[in-house]
C-alpha positions in Angstrom: 0.0 0.0 0.0 1.3 3.5 -0.9 2.2 5.6 2.2 0.2 8.7 2.9 1.8 12.0 1.9 2.5 14.7 4.5 -0.5 16.8 3.1 -2.8 13.7 3.2 -1.9 13.2 6.9 -2.4 16.9 7.6 -5.9 16.7 5.9 -6.8 13.5 7.7 -5.8 15.0 11.1 -7.8 18.2 10.4 -10.9 16.1 9.5 -10.5 14.0 12.7 -9.9 17.0 15.0 -12.7 19.2 13.5 -15.1 16.3 12.9 -17.8 15.0 15.2 -18.2 11.4 16.3 -21.6 10.1 15.2 -23.5 6.9 15.1 -24.4 5.9 11.6 -25.5 2.8 9.9 -24.0 2.4 6.4 -25.6 0.4 3.6 -23.3 -0.3 0.7 -25.7 -0.9 -2.1 -26.5 0.4 -5.6 -29.8 2.2 -5.9 -31.0 -0.1 -8.7 -30.6 -3.0 -6.3 -32.3 -1.2 -3.4 -35.2 -0.1 -5.6 -35.7 -3.7 -6.7 -35.7 -4.9 -3.1 -38.3 -2.3 -2.1 -40.4 -2.9 -5.2 -40.3 0.7 -6.4 -38.9 2.4 -9.5 -35.4 3.9 -9.3 -37.0 7.3 -9.9 -39.4 6.9 -7.0 -36.5 5.7 -4.7 -34.5 8.7 -5.8 -37.3 11.1 -4.8 -37.6 9.5 -1.3 -33.8 9.4 -0.8 -33.5 13.1 -1.7 -36.3 14.0 0.8 -34.6 12.0 3.5 -31.2 13.5 2.7 -32.5 17.1 2.6 -34.1 16.6 6.1 -30.8 15.2 7.5 -32.0 11.6 8.0 -29.5 10.1 5.6 -26.2 10.9 3.8 -25.5 9.4 0.4 -22.6 9.0 -1.8 -21.4 6.8 -4.6 -22.4 3.3 -3.5 -23.4 4.0 0.1 -26.2 5.3 2.2 -25.7 6.4 5.8 -28.6 6.6 8.3 -27.7 9.5 10.5 -28.3 10.0 14.2 -31.4 12.0 13.3 -32.6 9.1 11.1 -32.0 6.7 13.9 -34.0 8.9 16.3 -36.9 9.0 13.9 -36.9 5.2 13.9 -36.9 5.2 17.7 -33.4 3.7 17.8 -31.3 5.2 20.6 -28.1 7.0 19.7 -26.7 6.7 23.2 -25.1 3.3 23.6 -24.7 1.1 26.6 -21.4 -0.4 27.7 -20.8 -3.8 29.2 -17.6 -4.6 31.0 -16.7 -8.2 31.3 -14.4 -10.1 33.7 -13.4 -13.3 32.0 -11.7 -16.5 33.4 -8.1 -16.5 32.0 -8.4 -20.1 30.9 -11.7 -19.5 29.0 -10.8 -16.2 27.3 -10.5 -17.6 23.8 -13.8 -19.4 24.1 -15.6 -16.3 25.5 -14.1 -14.0 22.7 -15.3 -16.5 20.1 -18.8 -16.4 21.6 -18.9 -12.6 21.6 -18.5 -12.6 17.8 -22.0 -14.1 17.5 -23.6 -11.3 19.6 -25.3 -8.2 18.2 -22.8 -5.8 19.6 -21.8 -2.5 18.0 -18.1 -2.9 19.0 -16.1 -5.3 21.2 -12.7 -4.6 22.6 -10.3 -6.7 24.6 -8.8 -4.4 27.2 -6.2 -4.4 30.0 -6.9 -3.5 33.6 -9.4 -4.8 36.1 -11.7 -6.1 33.4 -11.0 -8.0 30.2 -13.4 -6.8 27.6 -15.6 -3.8 26.8 -18.7 -4.3 24.7 -20.6 -1.3 23.1 -24.2 -2.2 22.4 -27.4 -0.4 21.5 -29.4 0.3 24.6 -32.4 -1.5 23.1 -30.3 -4.7 22.9 -28.8 -4.5 26.4 -31.2 -6.9 28.1 -31.0 -9.5 25.3 -27.2 -9.4 25.1 -26.9 -9.7 28.9 -29.1 -12.8 28.9 -26.8 -14.3 26.2 -23.7 -13.3 28.1 -24.9 -15.1 31.2 -25.1 -18.3 29.3 -21.4 -18.1 28.2 -19.1 -20.3 30.2 -16.1 -18.4 31.4 -17.7 -15.0 32.1 -17.1 -14.3 35.8 -18.7 -10.9 36.1 -20.5 -8.2 34.0 -21.0 -4.5 34.7 -23.4 -2.5 32.6 -23.5 1.2 32.1 -26.2 3.1 30.1 -25.4 6.5 28.6 -27.8 9.4 29.3 -26.7 11.9 26.7 -23.9 12.9 24.4 -21.7 15.6 26.0 -19.4 16.2 23.0 
Protein backbone atom coordinates (compact mmCIF):
# COMPACT_ATOMS: atom_id res chain seq x y z
CA UNK A 1 0.00 0.00 0.00
CA UNK A 2 1.26 3.47 -0.89
CA UNK A 3 2.21 5.58 2.17
CA UNK A 4 0.21 8.72 2.87
CA UNK A 5 1.76 12.04 1.90
CA UNK A 6 2.46 14.73 4.47
CA UNK A 7 -0.48 16.75 3.06
CA UNK A 8 -2.81 13.71 3.25
CA UNK A 9 -1.85 13.17 6.88
CA UNK A 10 -2.45 16.88 7.59
CA UNK A 11 -5.89 16.70 5.92
CA UNK A 12 -6.82 13.50 7.75
CA UNK A 13 -5.76 15.01 11.08
CA UNK A 14 -7.80 18.17 10.41
CA UNK A 15 -10.88 16.10 9.51
CA UNK A 16 -10.45 14.04 12.68
CA UNK A 17 -9.91 17.03 14.98
CA UNK A 18 -12.71 19.15 13.51
CA UNK A 19 -15.08 16.25 12.94
CA UNK A 20 -17.82 15.02 15.21
CA UNK A 21 -18.18 11.40 16.25
CA UNK A 22 -21.58 10.12 15.19
CA UNK A 23 -23.55 6.91 15.11
CA UNK A 24 -24.41 5.92 11.56
CA UNK A 25 -25.51 2.78 9.86
CA UNK A 26 -23.99 2.42 6.42
CA UNK A 27 -25.57 0.43 3.63
CA UNK A 28 -23.32 -0.28 0.66
CA UNK A 29 -25.75 -0.93 -2.14
CA UNK A 30 -26.52 0.36 -5.61
CA UNK A 31 -29.78 2.25 -5.95
CA UNK A 32 -30.96 -0.13 -8.69
CA UNK A 33 -30.62 -3.05 -6.29
CA UNK A 34 -32.32 -1.17 -3.42
CA UNK A 35 -35.24 -0.09 -5.61
CA UNK A 36 -35.75 -3.71 -6.69
CA UNK A 37 -35.69 -4.90 -3.06
CA UNK A 38 -38.28 -2.26 -2.11
CA UNK A 39 -40.44 -2.90 -5.17
CA UNK A 40 -40.33 0.72 -6.39
CA UNK A 41 -38.90 2.37 -9.48
CA UNK A 42 -35.42 3.85 -9.33
CA UNK A 43 -36.95 7.29 -9.90
CA UNK A 44 -39.37 6.89 -6.96
CA UNK A 45 -36.52 5.70 -4.74
CA UNK A 46 -34.49 8.73 -5.76
CA UNK A 47 -37.31 11.10 -4.75
CA UNK A 48 -37.58 9.46 -1.31
CA UNK A 49 -33.80 9.42 -0.80
CA UNK A 50 -33.55 13.12 -1.75
CA UNK A 51 -36.27 14.03 0.79
CA UNK A 52 -34.56 12.01 3.54
CA UNK A 53 -31.19 13.54 2.67
CA UNK A 54 -32.53 17.12 2.61
CA UNK A 55 -34.09 16.58 6.06
CA UNK A 56 -30.83 15.19 7.47
CA UNK A 57 -32.01 11.62 8.01
CA UNK A 58 -29.46 10.10 5.64
CA UNK A 59 -26.22 10.91 3.82
CA UNK A 60 -25.55 9.44 0.41
CA UNK A 61 -22.58 9.02 -1.83
CA UNK A 62 -21.35 6.78 -4.59
CA UNK A 63 -22.36 3.27 -3.54
CA UNK A 64 -23.40 3.99 0.05
CA UNK A 65 -26.24 5.34 2.17
CA UNK A 66 -25.70 6.37 5.81
CA UNK A 67 -28.58 6.55 8.27
CA UNK A 68 -27.66 9.51 10.52
CA UNK A 69 -28.32 9.99 14.23
CA UNK A 70 -31.38 12.04 13.28
CA UNK A 71 -32.61 9.14 11.14
CA UNK A 72 -32.01 6.66 13.94
CA UNK A 73 -33.96 8.88 16.33
CA UNK A 74 -36.88 9.01 13.87
CA UNK A 75 -36.90 5.19 13.92
CA UNK A 76 -36.88 5.15 17.72
CA UNK A 77 -33.35 3.73 17.84
CA UNK A 78 -31.25 5.15 20.65
CA UNK A 79 -28.10 7.00 19.65
CA UNK A 80 -26.72 6.73 23.17
CA UNK A 81 -25.13 3.32 23.61
CA UNK A 82 -24.72 1.07 26.60
CA UNK A 83 -21.39 -0.35 27.73
CA UNK A 84 -20.79 -3.78 29.20
CA UNK A 85 -17.56 -4.55 31.02
CA UNK A 86 -16.65 -8.23 31.31
CA UNK A 87 -14.39 -10.10 33.70
CA UNK A 88 -13.37 -13.34 32.01
CA UNK A 89 -11.74 -16.48 33.39
CA UNK A 90 -8.15 -16.53 32.04
CA UNK A 91 -8.43 -20.15 30.90
CA UNK A 92 -11.70 -19.46 29.03
CA UNK A 93 -10.79 -16.19 27.28
CA UNK A 94 -10.48 -17.61 23.77
CA UNK A 95 -13.83 -19.39 24.12
CA UNK A 96 -15.56 -16.26 25.47
CA UNK A 97 -14.14 -14.00 22.74
CA UNK A 98 -15.29 -16.45 20.07
CA UNK A 99 -18.83 -16.42 21.55
CA UNK A 100 -18.88 -12.60 21.57
CA UNK A 101 -18.47 -12.65 17.77
CA UNK A 102 -21.98 -14.09 17.49
CA UNK A 103 -23.60 -11.33 19.57
CA UNK A 104 -25.29 -8.22 18.15
CA UNK A 105 -22.78 -5.79 19.61
CA UNK A 106 -21.75 -2.54 17.97
CA UNK A 107 -18.09 -2.93 18.95
CA UNK A 108 -16.14 -5.25 21.22
CA UNK A 109 -12.69 -4.60 22.65
CA UNK A 110 -10.26 -6.74 24.58
CA UNK A 111 -8.80 -4.42 27.21
CA UNK A 112 -6.17 -4.43 29.96
CA UNK A 113 -6.92 -3.54 33.55
CA UNK A 114 -9.43 -4.76 36.12
CA UNK A 115 -11.73 -6.11 33.40
CA UNK A 116 -10.98 -8.04 30.24
CA UNK A 117 -13.45 -6.82 27.62
CA UNK A 118 -15.61 -3.83 26.77
CA UNK A 119 -18.73 -4.26 24.66
CA UNK A 120 -20.59 -1.34 23.13
CA UNK A 121 -24.23 -2.17 22.45
CA UNK A 122 -27.41 -0.37 21.50
CA UNK A 123 -29.45 0.32 24.62
CA UNK A 124 -32.41 -1.46 23.11
CA UNK A 125 -30.35 -4.67 22.88
CA UNK A 126 -28.78 -4.50 26.35
CA UNK A 127 -31.15 -6.92 28.10
CA UNK A 128 -31.02 -9.49 25.30
CA UNK A 129 -27.22 -9.37 25.11
CA UNK A 130 -26.86 -9.66 28.89
CA UNK A 131 -29.06 -12.79 28.87
CA UNK A 132 -26.83 -14.32 26.21
CA UNK A 133 -23.67 -13.33 28.09
CA UNK A 134 -24.94 -15.06 31.24
CA UNK A 135 -25.06 -18.34 29.32
CA UNK A 136 -21.43 -18.14 28.15
CA UNK A 137 -19.13 -20.32 30.23
CA UNK A 138 -16.09 -18.35 31.40
CA UNK A 139 -17.65 -14.96 32.06
CA UNK A 140 -17.07 -14.29 35.75
CA UNK A 141 -18.69 -10.86 36.07
CA UNK A 142 -20.48 -8.22 34.04
CA UNK A 143 -21.02 -4.54 34.71
CA UNK A 144 -23.39 -2.51 32.57
CA UNK A 145 -23.49 1.23 32.07
CA UNK A 146 -26.16 3.11 30.14
CA UNK A 147 -25.38 6.49 28.64
CA UNK A 148 -27.76 9.35 29.31
CA UNK A 149 -26.72 11.92 26.73
CA UNK A 150 -23.87 12.86 24.43
CA UNK A 151 -21.66 15.57 25.97
CA UNK A 152 -19.41 16.16 22.99
